[in-house]
MARPA-774854 format. One record per residue (C-alpha): x, y, z; residue number from 1. Coordinates in pm, whole numbers, padded with zeros to 5 digits. Layout:
BEGIN
NODE       x       y       z  num
NODE       X       Y       Z  NUM
...
//
This chain:
BEGIN
NODE       x       y       z  num
NODE   01283   07959   02603    1
NODE   01463   07623   02585    2
NODE   01777   07781   02730    3
NODE   01579   07904   03032    4
NODE   01425   07561   03096    5
NODE   01742   07358   03049    6
NODE   02002   07574   03213    7
NODE   02274   07400   03412    8
NODE   02270   07405   03791    9
NODE   02556   07657   03798   10
NODE   02367   07894   03571   11
NODE   02063   07877   03800   12
NODE   02252   07893   04129   13
NODE   02488   08185   04056   14
NODE   02214   08448   04001   15
NODE   02040   08331   04317   16
NODE   02364   08351   04517   17
NODE   02438   08693   04365   18
NODE   02099   08820   04486   19
NODE   02163   08680   04835   20
NODE   02513   08828   04840   21
NODE   02389   09167   04721   22
NODE   02117   09168   04987   23
NODE   02375   09091   05258   24
NODE   02615   09350   05119   25
NODE   02351   09623   05109   26
NODE   02229   09532   05458   27
NODE   02582   09562   05597   28
NODE   02625   09895   05418   29
NODE   02302   10026   05569   30
NODE   02411   09915   05916   31
NODE   02742   10090   05858   32
NODE   02567   10408   05747   33
NODE   02344   10411   06056   34
NODE   02652   10357   06273   35
NODE   02827   10649   06102   36
NODE   02528   10876   06167   37
NODE   02526   10761   06528   38
NODE   02896   10845   06564   39
NODE   02836   11187   06413   40
NODE   02557   11255   06664   41
NODE   02770   11138   06957   42
NODE   03062   11357   06851   43
NODE   02832   11658   06800   44
NODE   02677   11605   07144   45
NODE   03023   11571   07297   46
NODE   03154   11889   07130   47
NODE   02847   12088   07233   48
NODE   02875   11946   07584   49
NODE   03242   12040   07604   50
NODE   03163   12400   07514   51
NODE   02914   12406   07801   52
NODE   03161   12240   08039   53
NODE   02978   11904   08039   54
NODE   03137   11661   07790   55
NODE   02946   11346   07700   56
NODE   03064   11077   07939   57
NODE   03202   10773   07756   58
NODE   03191   10922   07408   59
NODE   03539   10790   07336   60
NODE   03427   10436   07419   61
NODE   03120   10463   07199   62
NODE   03303   10618   06903   63
NODE   03586   10365   06921   64
NODE   03359   10062   06931   65
NODE   03106   10183   06675   66
NODE   03387   10272   06432   67
NODE   03443   09898   06402   68
NODE   03093   09868   06260   69
NODE   03147   10160   06024   70
NODE   03472   10026   05880   71
NODE   03394   09656   05855   72
NODE   03031   09713   05758   73
NODE   03131   09919   05456   74
NODE   03399   09676   05333   75
NODE   03164   09441   05143   76
NODE   03010   09730   04951   77
NODE   03353   09877   04883   78
NODE   03460   09553   04720   79
NODE   03128   09504   04540   80
NODE   03148   09843   04373   81
NODE   03520   09818   04300   82
NODE   03603   10097   04544   83
NODE   03923   09939   04670   84
NODE   04250   10105   04582   85
NODE   04413   09944   04285   86
NODE   04730   10018   04098   87
NODE   04682   09961   03728   88
NODE   05036   10032   03611   89
NODE   05063   09699   03431   90
NODE   04699   09640   03343   91
NODE   04736   09796   02998   92
NODE   05055   09599   02933   93
NODE   04896   09262   03021   94
NODE   04663   09071   02794   95
NODE   04293   09053   02884   96
NODE   04346   08689   02980   97
NODE   04624   08776   03222   98
NODE   04415   09056   03374   99
NODE   04133   08805   03417  100
NODE   04365   08560   03592  101
NODE   04484   08840   03821  102
NODE   04121   08930   03902  103
NODE   04046   08566   03983  104
NODE   04355   08532   04203  105
NODE   04291   08861   04383  106
NODE   03932   08756   04453  107
NODE   04051   08425   04596  108
NODE   04316   08594   04810  109
NODE   04066   08853   04932  110
NODE   03814   08584   05024  111
NODE   04079   08389   05215  112
NODE   04197   08706   05389  113
NODE   03849   08795   05514  114
NODE   03782   08433   05613  115
NODE   04105   08436   05817  116
NODE   04015   08769   05982  117
NODE   03671   08627   06061  118
NODE   03823   08317   06219  119
NODE   04087   08508   06417  120
NODE   03831   08758   06543  121
NODE   03594   08480   06643  122
NODE   03872   08315   06843  123
NODE   03949   08651   07003  124
NODE   03579   08697   07083  125
NODE   03579   08368   07271  126
NODE   03863   08499   07488  127
NODE   03687   08834   07535  128
NODE   03374   08654   07645  129
NODE   03564   08429   07883  130
NODE   03749   08724   08040  131
NODE   03448   08961   08028  132
NODE   03652   09226   07847  133
NODE   03483   09562   07815  134
NODE   03558   09925   07740  135
NODE   03709   10146   08008  136
NODE   03435   10394   08095  137
NODE   03102   10255   07984  138
NODE   03201   09891   08021  139
NODE   03057   09798   07681  140
NODE   03124   09429   07620  141
NODE   03382   09397   07343  142
NODE   03257   09055   07237  143
NODE   02952   09195   07056  144
NODE   03165   09426   06847  145
NODE   03396   09135   06767  146
NODE   03097   08929   06659  147
NODE   02994   09214   06428  148
NODE   03343   09208   06273  149
NODE   03298   08834   06216  150
NODE   02963   08887   06047  151
NODE   03087   09165   05821  152
NODE   03402   08970   05731  153
NODE   03184   08669   05648  154
NODE   02977   08886   05412  155
NODE   03298   09018   05252  156
NODE   03437   08665   05212  157
NODE   03105   08546   05067  158
NODE   03099   08829   04814  159
NODE   03460   08773   04712  160
NODE   03410   08397   04686  161
NODE   03108   08450   04466  162
NODE   03308   08693   04252  163
NODE   03583   08430   04226  164
NODE   03327   08171   04112  165
NODE   03165   08409   03862  166
NODE   03500   08497   03709  167
NODE   03617   08134   03706  168
NODE   03303   07997   03541  169
NODE   03307   08281   03290  170
NODE   02992   08459   03405  171
NODE   03184   08784   03395  172
NODE   03267   09029   03668  173
NODE   02955   09140   03852  174
NODE   03129   09465   03948  175
NODE   03149   09564   03584  176
NODE   02783   09497   03506  177
NODE   02574   09813   03493  178
NODE   02281   09650   03674  179
NODE   02506   09489   03938  180
NODE   02465   09746   04213  181
//
């Protein structure tokens, strides 16, 4: 009981941040899943329409733009569950401490990568907005899809940063906890 009352600020803040991060991660995964179902329906309608001689006008534009949501929306969950491709040729040869350092460094690099993608895409979105860039057939504004990339990259960077903090402060790897996801 005393440990619960007198926990340090880090010990109180990390579980709260983990819950916020998990909520954001699961929300982005749900958005990605809905987008994938939408793409499937558009492709099915287009294929059926093509067999009848009436393809779905603009299906290529829709599929191309919504694929951005599918890919970037699923990235935070992929990292959270450890679904990224990893090569563990040397993992068994390294000590647990070295593997931990590599996990910490890879989390930091991943967070910086997604933060950089978020920034670069945001800068590109400003140009798209200024030039009114849109898709060829349906003239869907590209800026909204770029903003979605920014949001999903921010969620990925947040999750990786939190993982970096958890590993650095010795709270363990949330991906390896059974109750984590």
